[in-house]
C-alpha positions in Angstrom: 0.0 0.0 0.0 2.9 2.3 0.8 4.5 1.8 -2.6 1.2 2.6 -4.3 1.1 5.9 -2.5 4.6 6.7 -3.7 3.7 5.8 -7.3 0.7 8.1 -7.1 2.8 10.9 -5.6 5.4 10.6 -8.3 2.8 10.6 -11.1 1.2 13.7 -9.6 4.5 15.5 -9.4 5.4 14.6 -12.9 2.0 15.7 -14.1 2.4 19.0 -12.3 5.9 19.5 -13.8 4.6 18.8 -17.3 1.7 21.2 -16.7 4.0 24.0 -15.6 6.3 23.5 -18.6 3.4 23.3 -21.0 2.0 26.6 -19.7 5.3 28.3 -20.0 5.9 26.8 -23.5 2.5 28.1 -24.7 3.5 31.6 -23.7 6.8 31.2 -25.4 5.2 29.9 -28.6 2.8 32.8 -28.7 5.7 35.3 -28.2 7.7 33.6 -31.0 4.6 33.7 -33.3 4.2 37.4 -32.7 7.8 38.1 -33.4 7.6 36.0 -36.6 4.6 37.9 -37.9 6.3 41.3 -37.1 9.4 40.1 -39.0 7.3 39.1 -42.0 5.4 42.4 -42.0 8.7 44.4 -41.8 10.1 42.3 -44.7 7.0 43.0 -46.9 7.0 46.7 -46.0 10.8 47.2 -46.6 10.9 45.2 -49.8 11.7 47.4 -52.7 8.9 47.5 -55.2 9.8 47.2 -58.9 7.0 48.9 -60.9 
């Protein structure tokens, strides 16, 4: 019974760590997406137009 409690505790700690990492990664992914969109817009705006 004691080992079962340890297994449950380890699973919960691992799940918590994954949840914290996933929450941080989502914020990072959104920041990178915004930076990429800004870079694309600046590239389109600064591109010389040959008429």
